[in-house]
N, C-alpha and C positions, 0 to 999 in steps of 0.2 A: 524626501524619502519616503515609499511609500509602502503603508502600514495597514494588513488589513486585519479588523476587529472579529471579536469571539462569534459575531452575527455571521459570520462567514457571507457576504454577500459574494457572489462569483463573478462581478468585476472586480469586485478589493482584490480581493484574492490571488485570480489571474492576473492585471498589471503588478500586485506586487513579487508573483513570480517570476514575472516576462521582464521585471529590474536585476532578478538576484540570478536570471540563468546563466552569464556564461561562466562563473566564478563555484556554478551549486554544487558539481559534482566534486571538485575541491572541497568543499568551505565544509562539505556535509563531512567528510575523512576526515581531516579535522577536529571536527566538533564530536563525533565519534569516537575520539583515536583509532582511526580505523577499522572499528568492524562494520561498516555499511557492508563493504566486502564479502565477510562470513556472513551475515546474513542473511545476503544476496544469496551467495551460493548453497542456501540452507532452501529456500524459498526453490531455486530451482531442481533439488533433487525433490523436496517434495512433490513437483509438479510433473514431474517423470514423465516428460512428454518426447512423442520420437517422434520421426520422422514422416511426413507426411499426415502431418495433425496440426492444425490451426490455433493458436494461442490468443486472447486480447489483451495487453497489457495496460491495464489501467492505469493512471497518473502517473503517464513514463515520462512524462518529464522530459530530459535527453536524451533518454533511450538506453542509460544504463545497465536497467533493468534488463534489459530488452536484447543483449548484446548476447548472453549463452544462449539462449534462443537462434538467433539469426546463426553464430557461427558453428554449430550444430547439425541447423541442415532445415529445421521450424522451422515451420513459416508464420512471423507475427506479425502483428500488428503495434503500434507503437496509440496508443491514444490519447488525448492532455488536451488541456482546452487555455492551457498556456501557448499563446504563438510564438513567443520566446522561449522559449522551452523547446520546441518543436523547430523551429528555426537552426537552434543552436546543434540538437540532436540531427536533421539532416542535415546540416552542413559537413554534420563528422562521422555519421554514414548515410548513407546514401543508399544502398541498399536494402535497407529499413521502411517497411511501409509507415510513416508516420500521419496518422491522420487526427484532426484538433473535435473535439465531443465534450460535451457536456454526461457527466457518470452517470445523470438522474435523470436525464430521454438519450439514450445510446443514441448513438446515427449508422445504425447496422442491424441486420431482417432476426426475429426469431431462430432460435439453435443454429450459430453462426459459427461457434467455434468449437471445442471440442473440449479447453480448461481454459480460465481467466482465475488474473491472480493483479495484485494491485499493493504496489507494497508504498507505504507511509503516506499514501494520500489519502485513504478511505475518512482519515479526520477533518481535513481542510474541503470535503463537500456539504452544502449546506444541509442536505437532508439525503445519510450516509447508508438511513434503511431504502431507502428511495433506488442507492445508487445499488444494494446487494440483489434489491428484485431485481433490477434493469441487468446487471451480469449474470442472474439466475433467467432471468428469459434469452439471454442471447448467448448463455449457453448450451451444448447438446444434452437432453437426456443421458444420464450416465456416469456426465465431466464434469471434473474437478475445478474447484477456486479454491486456493491459498492465498490466505491474506495475511502477510508483517504489514503490522502498524504497533507504537509505541505504546505502551502498559506501564502494569502498574506493575516496581518490586515488590515480590512474596516478603521478605525479609522485615520487619519495620526500623532497622535500624538503617540498613540497607536504604530503603524509601526515603528518609529522609535526607539522610544523604545526596541521594538523588534529586531530592526537591531541591536542595540548596543549589547546587549544579546546573542546574535549569533555570532559578529567576539570579541568580546572581554571576556565574564565572559562563554560563555560558555565553549572554547580552557580551559580557563584555570582551571572551576571546573575539566573536564574532566582527566587534569594533576594528579589530587587528587584518583579521584575513577577508570579510566582507564588502561591499562597496554599499548593505541597503541592509546595514547592523537593526535596524528598526523591524528588519520582517522576521528577524531570528526573535526577538522579541514575543511575536505570534505566534512563532512555530511554539516558544517555551509553555508559553500560556492555555494551546491548545492541547500539547499533550498533556500537560499538568491538568486537563478539562476531561479528559475522555473518559470515559467510562473505562471499568478491569476487563477480565480478560473474558470472565462470567458472563458479563451485562454482552455482551458484543457476541457470546456465543447463542445470547438468547437472541441476540436478534437477526444470528441468519438461518437457526430454528423458526424465527417468527416470520422470516422470507421464505422460507420453502424450501431452504437448503436441508438439507440432512447426515449423517453418520460424521456429524459435528465433534472434531476434535482441535488442541490446540500444544503448543510447544513453548512455554516461555523458554527465553534466549537470555542469558549477561541476569541472572536472575530474576525477569522479569520486567528490565525494563522492554526490550520487544518480546511481542509474542505472536506466533504461528500460527494463524487457523484457519483447517484444512475443514472443508467442506463436499458436497454431492449433491447433484443434482441426482430429485428421483427419475429413474426410467430403467432401460438397460441402463448396467452395470458393466463398466470398463476393468480392463486388468486392476491391479491394485497395490499401492505400495504397502511395503512392508508398514506396521503401526510404532513397535517396539520402539520408539522412537518419540512419539508421541504421549507425552507423560500423562493426558487427561483423558479420556471420554466424557462427551458431555451426554446428560440427560436432558432434551428441553425440560426445558419445566413449562407450566403452560397458565397464565396467568386468566386471568375472567379481564372480559373489559379488553 
């Protein structure tokens, strides 16, 4: 069995995802009790892209997160560093453009995409701050970024229960439904070690993104961050549902 460490060596993480690729989407549905589909719909709504625009879906895996854009006639590029995931996705959806790429050194020209997104993949990148800078580089001025990532529940009691689920129940369930349950031990550990909502918002600001907001889902188990690349503004999405406007903190050093 292959399991990556929290050092997140790209070769280890890629091999781990190659191993779980065939059943990855099914296992995720089981472990999240079906919530991943709802979370992904919220991401698509926040992106608010239209036919004729081009979207980068980073850490797209098997392309499940890319499908709503393709189905709506939007030009979407599904990029991931796991060849195993990309092969599964390409067999299932040959109409989607799957491209192998490193999130910290994207194989795209500057200002290539109208909007970029990454769902449940940023925490698996060895240098997530660099990935945020790379997504800024390849997104057009005024373009949008939407990130969905596991985060920190905002109610202390719920946070404690969730941590227990991550470290005890999730690996046990994965043993029943996954071909590589050790991979889900890594995933649980990576979720627990990931920074909270405000820290990710600050990373976005440090990378050069502006108009940063986030919305907590399922009590903060997941947070959806949204930001914009400085420049000519596109038509914006109503932000009534985005519960907190982040005012970037300036740090010395």
